[in-house]
C-alpha positions in Angstrom: 3.5 4.7 9.0 1.9 5.4 5.7 -1.4 7.2 6.1 -4.4 4.9 6.3 -6.0 6.6 3.3 -3.0 5.8 1.1 -3.0 2.2 2.2 -6.7 2.0 1.6 -6.2 3.4 -1.9 -3.4 0.9 -2.7 -5.6 -1.9 -1.4 -8.5 -0.7 -3.7 -6.2 -0.3 -6.7 -4.9 -3.9 -6.3 -8.3 -5.6 -5.7 -8.4 -7.0 -9.2 -4.7 -7.8 -9.5 -3.7 -11.5 -10.1 -2.2 -13.8 -7.4 -2.9 -14.6 -3.8 -2.6 -12.1 -1.0 0.4 -12.4 1.4 -0.9 -9.6 3.7 -4.3 -8.8 5.0 -4.8 -6.0 2.5 -3.7 -7.8 -0.6 -1.0 -5.3 -1.3 1.8 -7.9 -1.4 0.8 -10.8 -3.7 2.1 -14.2 -4.8 1.8 -16.1 -8.1 3.0 -19.7 -8.5 3.5 -20.3 -4.8 4.0 -24.0 -5.4 7.0 -23.4 -7.7 10.4 -24.9 -6.7 12.7 -22.0 -7.8 13.8 -19.2 -5.4 11.1 -16.5 -5.5 11.5 -13.3 -7.5 10.3 -10.0 -6.2 9.0 -7.3 -8.5 7.2 -4.0 -8.3 4.8 -3.4 -11.2 2.9 -0.3 -12.3 0.0 -2.2 -13.6 -1.5 -5.8 -13.3 -0.8 -6.8 -16.9 3.0 -6.7 -16.2 2.6 -9.3 -13.4 0.5 -11.5 -15.6 2.9 -11.2 -18.6 6.1 -11.9 -16.5 4.6 -14.8 -14.6 3.4 -16.3 -17.9 6.8 -16.0 -19.4 8.7 -17.4 -16.4 6.3 -20.4 -16.1 4.6 -22.2 -13.2 7.8 -23.3 -11.5 8.8 -19.7 -10.8 7.3 -18.1 -7.7 6.7 -14.4 -8.2 6.1 -12.0 -5.2 5.0 -8.6 -6.2 3.4 -5.3 -5.3 2.3 -2.1 -7.0 4.4 1.0 -7.3 3.2 4.2 -5.8 2.6 5.7 -9.2 -0.2 8.2 -9.4 -0.7 8.2 -5.7 1.1 11.3 -4.6 1.0 14.9 -6.1 4.6 16.0 -5.8 8.2 14.7 -5.4 8.3 15.3 -1.6 5.2 13.3 -0.9 6.2 10.6 -3.4 9.5 10.2 -1.5 7.9 10.1 2.0 5.2 7.8 0.7 7.7 5.4 -0.8 9.6 5.3 2.4 6.5 4.5 4.5 5.1 2.1 2.0 8.4 0.1 2.0 7.9 -0.4 5.7 4.6 -2.1 5.0 6.0 -4.4 2.3 9.3 -5.4 4.0 8.0 -7.6 6.8 5.8 -9.5 4.4 8.6 -9.9 1.9 11.1 -11.1 4.4 8.8 -13.8 5.7 8.4 -15.3 2.2 11.8 -15.1 0.4 15.0 -17.2 0.1 17.7 -15.1 1.7 20.5 -16.8 -0.3 19.2 -15.5 -3.7 16.5 -12.9 -4.4 16.2 -11.5 -7.9 14.4 -8.2 -7.9 13.1 -5.9 -10.6 10.8 -2.9 -11.4 10.0 -0.2 -13.9 9.7 3.5 -13.9 7.9 4.7 -10.7 8.9 1.6 -8.8 12.6 2.4 -8.9 12.5 4.6 -5.8 10.5 2.1 -3.8 12.6 -0.8 -4.8 15.8 1.0 -3.9 14.5 1.6 -0.4 13.5 -2.0 0.0 16.8 -3.2 -1.3 18.8 -1.1 1.2 16.9 -2.8 4.1 17.2 -6.3 2.5 20.9 -5.9 2.1 21.2 -4.9 5.8 19.2 -8.0 6.7 21.7 -10.3 4.8 19.6 -11.0 1.7 21.8 -11.9 -1.3 20.6 -10.0 -4.4 22.6 -11.2 -7.4 21.5 -8.3 -9.7 18.8 -5.8 -10.2 16.5 -5.6 -13.3 15.5 -2.0 -13.7 13.3 -0.6 -16.5 13.6 3.1 -17.2 15.7 3.8 -14.1 16.2 7.5 -13.7 19.4 6.9 -11.7 18.0 9.2 -9.0 18.3 6.7 -6.2 20.7 5.7 -3.5 24.1 4.1 -4.3 23.2 0.4 -3.9 26.5 -1.1 -4.8 24.7 -4.0 -6.6 25.0 -5.2 -10.2 22.1 -3.9 -12.4 20.6 -4.5 -15.8 19.2 -1.1 -17.0 16.5 -1.5 -19.7 15.4 1.4 -21.8 13.3 1.8 -25.0 14.4 3.1 -28.3 11.1 5.1 -28.6 11.1 6.2 -25.0 13.9 8.8 -24.9 12.3 10.9 -22.2 12.8 8.2 -19.6 16.4 7.4 -20.6 19.0 9.5 -18.8 21.7 8.2 -21.1 20.1 10.2 -23.9 20.0 13.4 -21.9 23.0 15.6 -23.1 22.9 17.6 -19.8 23.8 14.5 -17.7 26.8 12.2 -17.4 24.7 9.1 -17.1 27.6 6.7 -17.4 29.3 8.3 -14.4 26.0 8.4 -12.4 25.3 4.7 -13.1 28.9 3.8 -12.2 28.4 5.5 -8.8 25.1 3.8 -8.1 25.9 0.2 -9.1 28.9 -2.1 -8.7 28.5 -3.1 -12.4 25.8 -2.1 -14.8 24.7 -3.0 -18.3 22.4 -0.8 -20.4 20.1 -2.5 -22.9 17.9 -0.6 -25.4 14.9 -2.5 -26.6 12.5 -1.7 -29.4 9.9 -0.3 -27.1 7.7 2.7 -26.5 6.8 3.7 -22.9 4.8 1.1 -21.1 5.5 -1.5 -23.8 8.2 -3.4 -22.0 6.0 -6.4 -21.1 5.3 -7.6 -24.6 6.4 -11.3 -25.1 9.2 -10.2 -27.4 10.6 -7.6 -25.0 10.2 -9.7 -21.9 12.2 -12.4 -23.6 14.9 -10.0 -24.8 15.2 -8.4 -21.4 15.3 -11.6 -19.5 17.9 -13.1 -21.9 20.1 -10.2 -21.1 19.5 -10.5 -17.4 20.4 -14.2 -17.5 23.6 -13.3 -19.4 24.5 -10.7 -16.8 24.0 -13.3 -14.0 26.2 -15.8 -15.9 28.9 -13.2 -16.4 28.8 -12.3 -12.7 29.1 -15.9 -11.8 32.1 -16.2 -14.0 33.4 -12.9 -12.7 33.9 -11.6 -16.2 31.3 -8.8 -16.3 32.1 -5.3 -17.2 30.0 -2.1 -17.7 28.6 -2.3 -21.2 25.8 -1.3 -23.5 23.5 -3.4 -25.8 21.1 -2.0 -28.3 18.3 -4.2 -29.8 
């Protein structure tokens, strides 16, 4: 189990976050609980992302979310173990509040590791995840075998493995996801939740879901 001090810290960090608490600590939260659409699950780095996405999606779209483990652990080893333990705290709460027939999931940056761990368990539990929405995915994660939209910023090259000449990111992505699409938005780091970029990203996500429904999707790249 995650050390109590880390859970205490996460609880403190999320005290002012929007939404209603789904667990006793307020670490897993819910916005638009009265909405009629299947809930979306998201891992954010900061509360403004949750506010911006829920505002864009509208009151009929329930949004379940938590905070990533960003800035909580000093090194890669403890970040990994912390994410593994933290996922165990989130999963029971999440499973009790989702539609197993369709769960759209997404995250950015530091949340990618945690989300991948949660998705592995959800898949084993029979949850149907149509496609992932991943911002600044490093591709250093388990092979999930799911479709994915990979969002990067044109002014954020350090977080885009496809712009690293030392890596074969296309091959890496193909080994992690059943299908992927890379989209480059006009964004600096941490600027992915502006109204313009949310709309552009979500439009691409909906297009990917439509292509998957029509079984016509192929690995591709979009800039702009």
